[in-house]
PyMOL commands that place a pseudoatom at each C-alpha (Angstrom):
pseudoatom trace, name=CA, resn=MET, resi=1, chain=A, elem=C, hetatm=0, pos=[-27.753, 42.020, 16.598]
pseudoatom trace, name=CA, resn=LEU, resi=2, chain=A, elem=C, hetatm=0, pos=[-24.458, 43.908, 16.857]
pseudoatom trace, name=CA, resn=THR, resi=3, chain=A, elem=C, hetatm=0, pos=[-24.757, 44.765, 20.556]
pseudoatom trace, name=CA, resn=HIS, resi=4, chain=A, elem=C, hetatm=0, pos=[-23.308, 41.396, 21.531]
pseudoatom trace, name=CA, resn=ARG, resi=5, chain=A, elem=C, hetatm=0, pos=[-20.427, 41.842, 19.066]
pseudoatom trace, name=CA, resn=VAL, resi=6, chain=A, elem=C, hetatm=0, pos=[-19.637, 45.277, 20.460]
pseudoatom trace, name=CA, resn=LEU, resi=7, chain=A, elem=C, hetatm=0, pos=[-19.492, 43.903, 24.001]
pseudoatom trace, name=CA, resn=SER, resi=8, chain=A, elem=C, hetatm=0, pos=[-17.383, 40.999, 22.753]
pseudoatom trace, name=CA, resn=ALA, resi=9, chain=A, elem=C, hetatm=0, pos=[-14.878, 43.431, 21.233]
pseudoatom trace, name=CA, resn=PHE, resi=10, chain=A, elem=C, hetatm=0, pos=[-14.709, 45.535, 24.396]
pseudoatom trace, name=CA, resn=LEU, resi=11, chain=A, elem=C, hetatm=0, pos=[-14.188, 42.398, 26.503]
pseudoatom trace, name=CA, resn=SER, resi=12, chain=A, elem=C, hetatm=0, pos=[-11.447, 40.941, 24.289]
pseudoatom trace, name=CA, resn=TYR, resi=13, chain=A, elem=C, hetatm=0, pos=[-7.745, 41.567, 24.772]
pseudoatom trace, name=CA, resn=PRO, resi=14, chain=A, elem=C, hetatm=0, pos=[-7.352, 45.296, 23.975]
pseudoatom trace, name=CA, resn=ALA, resi=15, chain=A, elem=C, hetatm=0, pos=[-5.491, 45.506, 20.682]
pseudoatom trace, name=CA, resn=PRO, resi=16, chain=A, elem=C, hetatm=0, pos=[-4.636, 49.112, 19.677]
pseudoatom trace, name=CA, resn=GLU, resi=17, chain=A, elem=C, hetatm=0, pos=[-7.217, 48.976, 16.858]
pseudoatom trace, name=CA, resn=LEU, resi=18, chain=A, elem=C, hetatm=0, pos=[-10.010, 48.903, 19.411]
pseudoatom trace, name=CA, resn=ARG, resi=19, chain=A, elem=C, hetatm=0, pos=[-9.665, 52.639, 20.021]
pseudoatom trace, name=CA, resn=GLY, resi=20, chain=A, elem=C, hetatm=0, pos=[-10.517, 53.387, 16.412]
pseudoatom trace, name=CA, resn=VAL, resi=21, chain=A, elem=C, hetatm=0, pos=[-13.920, 51.672, 16.553]
pseudoatom trace, name=CA, resn=ALA, resi=22, chain=A, elem=C, hetatm=0, pos=[-14.845, 52.258, 20.211]
pseudoatom trace, name=CA, resn=LYS, resi=23, chain=A, elem=C, hetatm=0, pos=[-17.083, 55.273, 19.548]
pseudoatom trace, name=CA, resn=GLN, resi=24, chain=A, elem=C, hetatm=0, pos=[-18.764, 53.474, 16.676]
pseudoatom trace, name=CA, resn=GLY, resi=25, chain=A, elem=C, hetatm=0, pos=[-19.445, 50.593, 19.033]
pseudoatom trace, name=CA, resn=VAL, resi=26, chain=A, elem=C, hetatm=0, pos=[-21.139, 52.925, 21.510]
pseudoatom trace, name=CA, resn=ARG, resi=27, chain=A, elem=C, hetatm=0, pos=[-23.221, 54.360, 18.687]
pseudoatom trace, name=CA, resn=ILE, resi=28, chain=A, elem=C, hetatm=0, pos=[-24.446, 50.849, 17.883]
pseudoatom trace, name=CA, resn=LEU, resi=29, chain=A, elem=C, hetatm=0, pos=[-25.487, 50.314, 21.496]
pseudoatom trace, name=CA, resn=TYR, resi=30, chain=A, elem=C, hetatm=0, pos=[-27.580, 53.485, 21.393]
pseudoatom trace, name=CA, resn=GLU, resi=31, chain=A, elem=C, hetatm=0, pos=[-29.149, 52.552, 18.050]
pseudoatom trace, name=CA, resn=GLU, resi=32, chain=A, elem=C, hetatm=0, pos=[-30.115, 48.972, 18.948]
pseudoatom trace, name=CA, resn=LYS, resi=33, chain=A, elem=C, hetatm=0, pos=[-31.370, 49.860, 22.447]
pseudoatom trace, name=CA, resn=LEU, resi=34, chain=A, elem=C, hetatm=0, pos=[-30.933, 46.369, 23.868]
pseudoatom trace, name=CA, resn=LEU, resi=35, chain=A, elem=C, hetatm=0, pos=[-29.213, 47.844, 26.928]
pseudoatom trace, name=CA, resn=SER, resi=36, chain=A, elem=C, hetatm=0, pos=[-30.817, 50.206, 29.408]
pseudoatom trace, name=CA, resn=ALA, resi=37, chain=A, elem=C, hetatm=0, pos=[-29.626, 53.804, 29.665]
pseudoatom trace, name=CA, resn=THR, resi=38, chain=A, elem=C, hetatm=0, pos=[-27.851, 52.903, 32.916]
pseudoatom trace, name=CA, resn=GLN, resi=39, chain=A, elem=C, hetatm=0, pos=[-25.974, 50.009, 31.305]
pseudoatom trace, name=CA, resn=ILE, resi=40, chain=A, elem=C, hetatm=0, pos=[-24.979, 52.105, 28.282]
pseudoatom trace, name=CA, resn=ALA, resi=41, chain=A, elem=C, hetatm=0, pos=[-23.719, 54.830, 30.619]
pseudoatom trace, name=CA, resn=GLY, resi=42, chain=A, elem=C, hetatm=0, pos=[-21.498, 52.258, 32.327]
pseudoatom trace, name=CA, resn=VAL, resi=43, chain=A, elem=C, hetatm=0, pos=[-20.098, 51.107, 28.982]
pseudoatom trace, name=CA, resn=CYS, resi=44, chain=A, elem=C, hetatm=0, pos=[-19.518, 54.748, 27.988]
pseudoatom trace, name=CA, resn=GLU, resi=45, chain=A, elem=C, hetatm=0, pos=[-17.452, 55.272, 31.132]
pseudoatom trace, name=CA, resn=PHE, resi=46, chain=A, elem=C, hetatm=0, pos=[-15.368, 52.253, 30.160]
pseudoatom trace, name=CA, resn=VAL, resi=47, chain=A, elem=C, hetatm=0, pos=[-14.899, 53.620, 26.632]
pseudoatom trace, name=CA, resn=HIS, resi=48, chain=A, elem=C, hetatm=0, pos=[-13.883, 57.040, 27.975]
pseudoatom trace, name=CA, resn=TRP, resi=49, chain=A, elem=C, hetatm=0, pos=[-11.245, 55.348, 30.129]
pseudoatom trace, name=CA, resn=LEU, resi=50, chain=A, elem=C, hetatm=0, pos=[-10.151, 53.264, 27.131]
pseudoatom trace, name=CA, resn=LEU, resi=51, chain=A, elem=C, hetatm=0, pos=[-9.613, 56.338, 24.953]
pseudoatom trace, name=CA, resn=GLU, resi=52, chain=A, elem=C, hetatm=0, pos=[-7.880, 58.402, 27.633]
pseudoatom trace, name=CA, resn=THR, resi=53, chain=A, elem=C, hetatm=0, pos=[-5.511, 55.745, 29.015]
pseudoatom trace, name=CA, resn=PRO, resi=54, chain=A, elem=C, hetatm=0, pos=[-2.091, 54.771, 27.581]
pseudoatom trace, name=CA, resn=GLN, resi=55, chain=A, elem=C, hetatm=0, pos=[-2.144, 51.508, 25.655]
pseudoatom trace, name=CA, resn=LEU, resi=56, chain=A, elem=C, hetatm=0, pos=[0.264, 49.705, 27.979]
pseudoatom trace, name=CA, resn=ASP, resi=57, chain=A, elem=C, hetatm=0, pos=[-1.846, 50.628, 30.984]
pseudoatom trace, name=CA, resn=ILE, resi=58, chain=A, elem=C, hetatm=0, pos=[-4.968, 49.310, 29.244]
pseudoatom trace, name=CA, resn=GLU, resi=59, chain=A, elem=C, hetatm=0, pos=[-3.253, 46.006, 28.530]
pseudoatom trace, name=CA, resn=ALA, resi=60, chain=A, elem=C, hetatm=0, pos=[-1.973, 45.771, 32.098]
pseudoatom trace, name=CA, resn=ALA, resi=61, chain=A, elem=C, hetatm=0, pos=[-5.482, 46.438, 33.443]
pseudoatom trace, name=CA, resn=TYR, resi=62, chain=A, elem=C, hetatm=0, pos=[-6.875, 43.647, 31.272]
pseudoatom trace, name=CA, resn=ILE, resi=63, chain=A, elem=C, hetatm=0, pos=[-4.285, 41.192, 32.533]
pseudoatom trace, name=CA, resn=ASP, resi=64, chain=A, elem=C, hetatm=0, pos=[-4.933, 42.229, 36.144]
pseudoatom trace, name=CA, resn=ALA, resi=65, chain=A, elem=C, hetatm=0, pos=[-8.671, 41.786, 35.635]
pseudoatom trace, name=CA, resn=PHE, resi=66, chain=A, elem=C, hetatm=0, pos=[-8.738, 38.421, 33.888]
pseudoatom trace, name=CA, resn=ASP, resi=67, chain=A, elem=C, hetatm=0, pos=[-5.356, 36.680, 33.870]
pseudoatom trace, name=CA, resn=ARG, resi=68, chain=A, elem=C, hetatm=0, pos=[-4.313, 36.884, 37.523]
pseudoatom trace, name=CA, resn=GLY, resi=69, chain=A, elem=C, hetatm=0, pos=[-6.053, 33.998, 39.221]
pseudoatom trace, name=CA, resn=ARG, resi=70, chain=A, elem=C, hetatm=0, pos=[-9.082, 32.021, 38.123]
pseudoatom trace, name=CA, resn=SER, resi=71, chain=A, elem=C, hetatm=0, pos=[-11.899, 33.744, 40.012]
pseudoatom trace, name=CA, resn=THR, resi=72, chain=A, elem=C, hetatm=0, pos=[-12.448, 36.274, 37.205]
pseudoatom trace, name=CA, resn=SER, resi=73, chain=A, elem=C, hetatm=0, pos=[-11.516, 34.053, 34.281]
pseudoatom trace, name=CA, resn=LEU, resi=74, chain=A, elem=C, hetatm=0, pos=[-13.519, 34.661, 31.105]
pseudoatom trace, name=CA, resn=HIS, resi=75, chain=A, elem=C, hetatm=0, pos=[-13.655, 30.919, 30.476]
pseudoatom trace, name=CA, resn=LEU, resi=76, chain=A, elem=C, hetatm=0, pos=[-17.153, 30.241, 31.745]
pseudoatom trace, name=CA, resn=PHE, resi=77, chain=A, elem=C, hetatm=0, pos=[-17.015, 26.540, 32.525]
pseudoatom trace, name=CA, resn=GLU, resi=78, chain=A, elem=C, hetatm=0, pos=[-13.817, 26.925, 34.530]
pseudoatom trace, name=CA, resn=HIS, resi=79, chain=A, elem=C, hetatm=0, pos=[-15.924, 28.485, 37.285]
pseudoatom trace, name=CA, resn=ILE, resi=80, chain=A, elem=C, hetatm=0, pos=[-18.030, 25.313, 37.505]
pseudoatom trace, name=CA, resn=HIS, resi=81, chain=A, elem=C, hetatm=0, pos=[-15.725, 22.466, 36.506]
pseudoatom trace, name=CA, resn=GLY, resi=82, chain=A, elem=C, hetatm=0, pos=[-12.192, 23.844, 36.937]
pseudoatom trace, name=CA, resn=GLU, resi=83, chain=A, elem=C, hetatm=0, pos=[-9.854, 21.801, 34.769]
pseudoatom trace, name=CA, resn=SER, resi=84, chain=A, elem=C, hetatm=0, pos=[-11.797, 18.566, 35.225]
pseudoatom trace, name=CA, resn=ARG, resi=85, chain=A, elem=C, hetatm=0, pos=[-12.991, 16.171, 32.551]
pseudoatom trace, name=CA, resn=ALA, resi=86, chain=A, elem=C, hetatm=0, pos=[-16.503, 17.503, 33.078]
pseudoatom trace, name=CA, resn=ARG, resi=87, chain=A, elem=C, hetatm=0, pos=[-15.407, 20.865, 31.653]
pseudoatom trace, name=CA, resn=GLY, resi=88, chain=A, elem=C, hetatm=0, pos=[-14.224, 19.175, 28.474]
pseudoatom trace, name=CA, resn=GLU, resi=89, chain=A, elem=C, hetatm=0, pos=[-17.573, 17.426, 28.114]
pseudoatom trace, name=CA, resn=ALA, resi=90, chain=A, elem=C, hetatm=0, pos=[-19.457, 20.685, 28.671]
pseudoatom trace, name=CA, resn=MET, resi=91, chain=A, elem=C, hetatm=0, pos=[-17.308, 22.463, 26.081]
pseudoatom trace, name=CA, resn=HIS, resi=92, chain=A, elem=C, hetatm=0, pos=[-17.913, 19.658, 23.585]
pseudoatom trace, name=CA, resn=ARG, resi=93, chain=A, elem=C, hetatm=0, pos=[-21.671, 20.127, 23.968]
pseudoatom trace, name=CA, resn=LEU, resi=94, chain=A, elem=C, hetatm=0, pos=[-21.279, 23.867, 23.495]
pseudoatom trace, name=CA, resn=LEU, resi=95, chain=A, elem=C, hetatm=0, pos=[-19.107, 23.301, 20.424]
pseudoatom trace, name=CA, resn=LEU, resi=96, chain=A, elem=C, hetatm=0, pos=[-21.824, 21.116, 18.917]
pseudoatom trace, name=CA, resn=ARG, resi=97, chain=A, elem=C, hetatm=0, pos=[-24.315, 23.915, 19.546]
pseudoatom trace, name=CA, resn=TYR, resi=98, chain=A, elem=C, hetatm=0, pos=[-22.061, 26.369, 17.717]
pseudoatom trace, name=CA, resn=ARG, resi=99, chain=A, elem=C, hetatm=0, pos=[-21.669, 24.026, 14.770]
pseudoatom trace, name=CA, resn=ALA, resi=100, chain=A, elem=C, hetatm=0, pos=[-25.410, 23.418, 14.588]
pseudoatom trace, name=CA, resn=HIS, resi=101, chain=A, elem=C, hetatm=0, pos=[-25.781, 27.143, 13.970]
pseudoatom trace, name=CA, resn=GLY, resi=102, chain=A, elem=C, hetatm=0, pos=[-22.953, 27.337, 11.446]
pseudoatom trace, name=CA, resn=LEU, resi=103, chain=A, elem=C, hetatm=0, pos=[-20.175, 28.688, 13.679]
pseudoatom trace, name=CA, resn=GLU, resi=104, chain=A, elem=C, hetatm=0, pos=[-16.825, 26.937, 13.234]
pseudoatom trace, name=CA, resn=LEU, resi=105, chain=A, elem=C, hetatm=0, pos=[-13.975, 27.734, 15.641]
pseudoatom trace, name=CA, resn=GLN, resi=106, chain=A, elem=C, hetatm=0, pos=[-10.278, 28.097, 15.014]
pseudoatom trace, name=CA, resn=VAL, resi=107, chain=A, elem=C, hetatm=0, pos=[-8.042, 25.408, 16.491]
pseudoatom trace, name=CA, resn=SER, resi=108, chain=A, elem=C, hetatm=0, pos=[-6.831, 27.626, 19.339]
pseudoatom trace, name=CA, resn=GLU, resi=109, chain=A, elem=C, hetatm=0, pos=[-10.318, 28.726, 20.425]
pseudoatom trace, name=CA, resn=LEU, resi=110, chain=A, elem=C, hetatm=0, pos=[-12.025, 27.306, 23.497]
pseudoatom trace, name=CA, resn=PRO, resi=111, chain=A, elem=C, hetatm=0, pos=[-15.803, 27.484, 23.134]
pseudoatom trace, name=CA, resn=ASP, resi=112, chain=A, elem=C, hetatm=0, pos=[-16.482, 28.634, 26.708]
pseudoatom trace, name=CA, resn=PHE, resi=113, chain=A, elem=C, hetatm=0, pos=[-14.505, 31.898, 26.285]
pseudoatom trace, name=CA, resn=LEU, resi=114, chain=A, elem=C, hetatm=0, pos=[-17.074, 34.627, 26.990]
pseudoatom trace, name=CA, resn=PRO, resi=115, chain=A, elem=C, hetatm=0, pos=[-16.183, 37.001, 24.088]
pseudoatom trace, name=CA, resn=LEU, resi=116, chain=A, elem=C, hetatm=0, pos=[-16.532, 34.041, 21.705]
pseudoatom trace, name=CA, resn=PHE, resi=117, chain=A, elem=C, hetatm=0, pos=[-19.850, 33.077, 23.274]
pseudoatom trace, name=CA, resn=LEU, resi=118, chain=A, elem=C, hetatm=0, pos=[-21.028, 36.647, 22.676]
pseudoatom trace, name=CA, resn=GLU, resi=119, chain=A, elem=C, hetatm=0, pos=[-20.023, 36.305, 19.015]
pseudoatom trace, name=CA, resn=PHE, resi=120, chain=A, elem=C, hetatm=0, pos=[-22.292, 33.270, 18.819]
pseudoatom trace, name=CA, resn=LEU, resi=121, chain=A, elem=C, hetatm=0, pos=[-25.140, 35.160, 20.499]
pseudoatom trace, name=CA, resn=SER, resi=122, chain=A, elem=C, hetatm=0, pos=[-24.804, 37.951, 17.939]
pseudoatom trace, name=CA, resn=THR, resi=123, chain=A, elem=C, hetatm=0, pos=[-25.921, 35.485, 15.246]
pseudoatom trace, name=CA, resn=ARG, resi=124, chain=A, elem=C, hetatm=0, pos=[-29.155, 34.702, 17.109]
pseudoatom trace, name=CA, resn=SER, resi=125, chain=A, elem=C, hetatm=0, pos=[-32.316, 36.746, 17.490]
pseudoatom trace, name=CA, resn=PRO, resi=126, chain=A, elem=C, hetatm=0, pos=[-32.460, 38.911, 20.661]
pseudoatom trace, name=CA, resn=VAL, resi=127, chain=A, elem=C, hetatm=0, pos=[-35.003, 36.530, 22.223]
pseudoatom trace, name=CA, resn=GLU, resi=128, chain=A, elem=C, hetatm=0, pos=[-32.950, 33.410, 21.460]
pseudoatom trace, name=CA, resn=ALA, resi=129, chain=A, elem=C, hetatm=0, pos=[-29.710, 35.091, 22.529]
pseudoatom trace, name=CA, resn=ALA, resi=130, chain=A, elem=C, hetatm=0, pos=[-31.299, 36.085, 25.844]
pseudoatom trace, name=CA, resn=LYS, resi=131, chain=A, elem=C, hetatm=0, pos=[-32.270, 32.450, 26.509]
pseudoatom trace, name=CA, resn=HIS, resi=132, chain=A, elem=C, hetatm=0, pos=[-28.781, 31.157, 25.690]
pseudoatom trace, name=CA, resn=LEU, resi=133, chain=A, elem=C, hetatm=0, pos=[-27.242, 33.795, 27.942]
pseudoatom trace, name=CA, resn=ALA, resi=134, chain=A, elem=C, hetatm=0, pos=[-29.613, 32.850, 30.764]
pseudoatom trace, name=CA, resn=GLU, resi=135, chain=A, elem=C, hetatm=0, pos=[-27.812, 29.502, 31.003]
pseudoatom trace, name=CA, resn=VAL, resi=136, chain=A, elem=C, hetatm=0, pos=[-24.568, 31.189, 32.115]
pseudoatom trace, name=CA, resn=VAL, resi=137, chain=A, elem=C, hetatm=0, pos=[-25.759, 34.512, 33.518]
pseudoatom trace, name=CA, resn=ASP, resi=138, chain=A, elem=C, hetatm=0, pos=[-24.995, 33.414, 37.096]
pseudoatom trace, name=CA, resn=ILE, resi=139, chain=A, elem=C, hetatm=0, pos=[-21.339, 33.060, 36.100]
pseudoatom trace, name=CA, resn=VAL, resi=140, chain=A, elem=C, hetatm=0, pos=[-21.284, 36.377, 34.232]
pseudoatom trace, name=CA, resn=ASP, resi=141, chain=A, elem=C, hetatm=0, pos=[-22.919, 38.102, 37.191]
pseudoatom trace, name=CA, resn=LEU, resi=142, chain=A, elem=C, hetatm=0, pos=[-20.412, 36.590, 39.632]
pseudoatom trace, name=CA, resn=ILE, resi=143, chain=A, elem=C, hetatm=0, pos=[-17.420, 37.727, 37.542]
pseudoatom trace, name=CA, resn=GLY, resi=144, chain=A, elem=C, hetatm=0, pos=[-18.908, 41.212, 37.359]
pseudoatom trace, name=CA, resn=GLN, resi=145, chain=A, elem=C, hetatm=0, pos=[-19.410, 41.357, 41.126]
pseudoatom trace, name=CA, resn=ARG, resi=146, chain=A, elem=C, hetatm=0, pos=[-15.827, 40.303, 41.763]
pseudoatom trace, name=CA, resn=LEU, resi=147, chain=A, elem=C, hetatm=0, pos=[-14.483, 42.863, 39.312]
pseudoatom trace, name=CA, resn=ARG, resi=148, chain=A, elem=C, hetatm=0, pos=[-16.622, 45.593, 40.890]
pseudoatom trace, name=CA, resn=LYS, resi=149, chain=A, elem=C, hetatm=0, pos=[-15.214, 44.766, 44.338]
pseudoatom trace, name=CA, resn=ARG, resi=150, chain=A, elem=C, hetatm=0, pos=[-11.707, 45.127, 42.906]
pseudoatom trace, name=CA, resn=GLY, resi=151, chain=A, elem=C, hetatm=0, pos=[-12.475, 48.440, 41.233]
pseudoatom trace, name=CA, resn=ALA, resi=152, chain=A, elem=C, hetatm=0, pos=[-11.836, 46.999, 37.764]
pseudoatom trace, name=CA, resn=ARG, resi=153, chain=A, elem=C, hetatm=0, pos=[-13.055, 49.104, 34.834]
pseudoatom trace, name=CA, resn=HIS, resi=154, chain=A, elem=C, hetatm=0, pos=[-14.321, 46.007, 33.032]
pseudoatom trace, name=CA, resn=ALA, resi=155, chain=A, elem=C, hetatm=0, pos=[-17.030, 45.384, 35.652]
pseudoatom trace, name=CA, resn=ALA, resi=156, chain=A, elem=C, hetatm=0, pos=[-19.463, 47.588, 33.702]
pseudoatom trace, name=CA, resn=LEU, resi=157, chain=A, elem=C, hetatm=0, pos=[-19.102, 45.319, 30.660]
pseudoatom trace, name=CA, resn=LEU, resi=158, chain=A, elem=C, hetatm=0, pos=[-20.001, 42.182, 32.621]
pseudoatom trace, name=CA, resn=GLU, resi=159, chain=A, elem=C, hetatm=0, pos=[-22.964, 43.957, 34.184]
pseudoatom trace, name=CA, resn=ALA, resi=160, chain=A, elem=C, hetatm=0, pos=[-24.186, 45.047, 30.752]
pseudoatom trace, name=CA, resn=ILE, resi=161, chain=A, elem=C, hetatm=0, pos=[-23.857, 41.510, 29.400]
pseudoatom trace, name=CA, resn=ALA, resi=162, chain=A, elem=C, hetatm=0, pos=[-25.752, 40.010, 32.342]
pseudoatom trace, name=CA, resn=SER, resi=163, chain=A, elem=C, hetatm=0, pos=[-28.603, 42.471, 31.781]
pseudoatom trace, name=CA, resn=LEU, resi=164, chain=A, elem=C, hetatm=0, pos=[-29.220, 40.951, 28.316]
pseudoatom trace, name=CA, resn=ALA, resi=165, chain=A, elem=C, hetatm=0, pos=[-30.197, 37.548, 29.737]
pseudoatom trace, name=CA, resn=ASP, resi=166, chain=A, elem=C, hetatm=0, pos=[-33.749, 36.279, 29.938]
pseudoatom trace, name=CA, resn=MET, resi=167, chain=A, elem=C, hetatm=0, pos=[-34.045, 36.116, 33.715]
pseudoatom trace, name=CA, resn=ASP, resi=168, chain=A, elem=C, hetatm=0, pos=[-37.239, 34.051, 33.497]
pseudoatom trace, name=CA, resn=ALA, resi=169, chain=A, elem=C, hetatm=0, pos=[-35.171, 31.329, 31.832]
pseudoatom trace, name=CA, resn=ARG, resi=170, chain=A, elem=C, hetatm=0, pos=[-32.305, 31.672, 34.299]
pseudoatom trace, name=CA, resn=ASN, resi=171, chain=A, elem=C, hetatm=0, pos=[-30.762, 28.334, 35.189]
pseudoatom trace, name=CA, resn=SER, resi=172, chain=A, elem=C, hetatm=0, pos=[-28.519, 27.912, 38.214]
pseudoatom trace, name=CA, resn=ALA, resi=173, chain=A, elem=C, hetatm=0, pos=[-25.021, 27.204, 36.931]
pseudoatom trace, name=CA, resn=GLY, resi=174, chain=A, elem=C, hetatm=0, pos=[-24.024, 25.158, 39.969]
pseudoatom trace, name=CA, resn=LEU, resi=175, chain=A, elem=C, hetatm=0, pos=[-21.449, 27.670, 41.143]
pseudoatom trace, name=CA, resn=PRO, resi=176, chain=A, elem=C, hetatm=0, pos=[-19.435, 26.905, 44.269]
pseudoatom trace, name=CA, resn=LYS, resi=177, chain=A, elem=C, hetatm=0, pos=[-20.216, 28.832, 47.446]
pseudoatom trace, name=CA, resn=GLU, resi=178, chain=A, elem=C, hetatm=0, pos=[-18.911, 32.385, 47.168]
pseudoatom trace, name=CA, resn=ASN, resi=179, chain=A, elem=C, hetatm=0, pos=[-16.179, 33.600, 49.515]
pseudoatom trace, name=CA, resn=ASP, resi=180, chain=A, elem=C, hetatm=0, pos=[-14.205, 36.806, 49.854]
pseudoatom trace, name=CA, resn=GLU, resi=181, chain=A, elem=C, hetatm=0, pos=[-10.796, 35.201, 49.460]
pseudoatom trace, name=CA, resn=ARG, resi=182, chain=A, elem=C, hetatm=0, pos=[-9.008, 36.637, 46.441]
pseudoatom trace, name=CA, resn=ASP, resi=183, chain=A, elem=C, hetatm=0, pos=[-6.802, 34.511, 44.208]
pseudoatom trace, name=CA, resn=ASP, resi=184, chain=A, elem=C, hetatm=0, pos=[-5.002, 37.370, 42.439]
pseudoatom trace, name=CA, resn=THR, resi=185, chain=A, elem=C, hetatm=0, pos=[-2.747, 38.393, 45.320]
pseudoatom trace, name=CA, resn=PRO, resi=186, chain=A, elem=C, hetatm=0, pos=[1.015, 37.656, 45.132]
pseudoatom trace, name=CA, resn=ALA, resi=187, chain=A, elem=C, hetatm=0, pos=[0.691, 34.997, 47.843]
pseudoatom trace, name=CA, resn=ALA, resi=188, chain=A, elem=C, hetatm=0, pos=[-2.236, 33.292, 46.100]
pseudoatom trace, name=CA, resn=LEU, resi=189, chain=A, elem=C, hetatm=0, pos=[-0.464, 33.365, 42.737]
pseudoatom trace, name=CA, resn=ASP, resi=190, chain=A, elem=C, hetatm=0, pos=[2.693, 31.879, 44.280]
pseudoatom trace, name=CA, resn=ALA, resi=191, chain=A, elem=C, hetatm=0, pos=[0.614, 29.092, 45.792]
pseudoatom trace, name=CA, resn=ALA, resi=192, chain=A, elem=C, hetatm=0, pos=[-1.034, 28.405, 42.431]
pseudoatom trace, name=CA, resn=TRP, resi=193, chain=A, elem=C, hetatm=0, pos=[2.367, 28.089, 40.746]
pseudoatom trace, name=CA, resn=GLU, resi=194, chain=A, elem=C, hetatm=0, pos=[3.302, 25.416, 43.278]
pseudoatom trace, name=CA, resn=GLU, resi=195, chain=A, elem=C, hetatm=0, pos=[0.355, 23.314, 42.143]
pseudoatom trace, name=CA, resn=ALA, resi=196, chain=A, elem=C, hetatm=0, pos=[0.103, 21.444, 38.841]
pseudoatom trace, name=CA, resn=PRO, resi=197, chain=A, elem=C, hetatm=0, pos=[0.708, 23.819, 35.911]
pseudoatom trace, name=CA, resn=VAL, resi=198, chain=A, elem=C, hetatm=0, pos=[-2.345, 25.104, 34.092]
pseudoatom trace, name=CA, resn=THR, resi=199, chain=A, elem=C, hetatm=0, pos=[-2.273, 24.484, 30.344]
pseudoatom trace, name=CA, resn=PHE, resi=200, chain=A, elem=C, hetatm=0, pos=[-5.932, 24.880, 29.545]
pseudoatom trace, name=CA, resn=ASN, resi=201, chain=A, elem=C, hetatm=0, pos=[-6.507, 28.616, 29.881]
pseudoatom trace, name=CA, resn=ASP, resi=202, chain=A, elem=C, hetatm=0, pos=[-4.802, 30.836, 27.305]
pseudoatom trace, name=CA, resn=THR, resi=203, chain=A, elem=C, hetatm=0, pos=[-7.060, 33.837, 26.721]
pseudoatom trace, name=CA, resn=GLN, resi=204, chain=A, elem=C, hetatm=0, pos=[-4.998, 36.161, 24.550]
pseudoatom trace, name=CA, resn=PRO, resi=205, chain=A, elem=C, hetatm=0, pos=[-5.124, 34.213, 21.263]
pseudoatom trace, name=CA, resn=LEU, resi=206, chain=A, elem=C, hetatm=0, pos=[-8.886, 33.879, 21.660]
pseudoatom trace, name=CA, resn=GLY, resi=207, chain=A, elem=C, hetatm=0, pos=[-9.247, 37.514, 22.556]
pseudoatom trace, name=CA, resn=ASN, resi=208, chain=A, elem=C, hetatm=0, pos=[-7.345, 38.663, 19.501]
pseudoatom trace, name=CA, resn=ALA, resi=209, chain=A, elem=C, hetatm=0, pos=[-9.285, 36.288, 17.235]
pseudoatom trace, name=CA, resn=GLY, resi=210, chain=A, elem=C, hetatm=0, pos=[-12.636, 37.380, 18.599]
pseudoatom trace, name=CA, resn=LEU, resi=211, chain=A, elem=C, hetatm=0, pos=[-11.617, 41.014, 18.457]
pseudoatom trace, name=CA, resn=ALA, resi=212, chain=A, elem=C, hetatm=0, pos=[-10.497, 40.761, 14.832]
pseudoatom trace, name=CA, resn=LEU, resi=213, chain=A, elem=C, hetatm=0, pos=[-13.851, 39.273, 13.856]
pseudoatom trace, name=CA, resn=ALA, resi=214, chain=A, elem=C, hetatm=0, pos=[-15.796, 41.856, 15.846]
pseudoatom trace, name=CA, resn=LEU, resi=215, chain=A, elem=C, hetatm=0, pos=[-13.795, 44.768, 14.438]
pseudoatom trace, name=CA, resn=ASP, resi=216, chain=A, elem=C, hetatm=0, pos=[-14.276, 43.520, 10.901]
pseudoatom trace, name=CA, resn=ARG, resi=217, chain=A, elem=C, hetatm=0, pos=[-18.032, 43.328, 11.340]
pseudoatom trace, name=CA, resn=MET, resi=218, chain=A, elem=C, hetatm=0, pos=[-18.235, 46.700, 13.047]
pseudoatom trace, name=CA, resn=GLN, resi=219, chain=A, elem=C, hetatm=0, pos=[-16.738, 48.482, 10.077]
pseudoatom trace, name=CA, resn=PRO, resi=220, chain=A, elem=C, hetatm=0, pos=[-19.245, 50.607, 8.096]
for i in range(1, 220): cmd.bond("trace and resi %d" % i, "trace and resi %d" % (i + 1))
show_as sticks, trace
zoom trace
């Protein structure tokens, strides 16, 4: 199903080419009808903003949403394991799942990057994809809630993605207790820089790779 690929493209780093296929992506959402009318309306609002906003502002909004602090990172296992060894083990298991279904990653790609995970789901049947998504829907939902509190345009995308999960198969992701302390403020970012440097979370190359694949497959 292409719905997952469309959402993957919208959630990837916003290359200028995204504008050219955005309306086609919305058309796919209407045709496949995997999302409710409310969820599609939210995605349409995002697309309207995407088409009406200067490119540099779109890129800045993406960075503000996902690259300033870890609490809204699109790397799913980071919300459970941080940078621990356990995250590497979880990603290895996910990588084996991808390979079992014929999906090989590029060297720079981390398997727990949400747009890439959506690419994998797009190769599965809607029922199977919904069960896979149920395993991480708690994380997706949490990111969406945090983005909504911050007024981020991308919140509608996370909410749409979460709605595709099989809630009967929902499995608690072992998330830490939620708090209202933000980690994207100047003070929080300064404190993070004083800690050990992070070398495990580079989203832009993955975003561009996932976007290129999604755009190619969205072409008529």
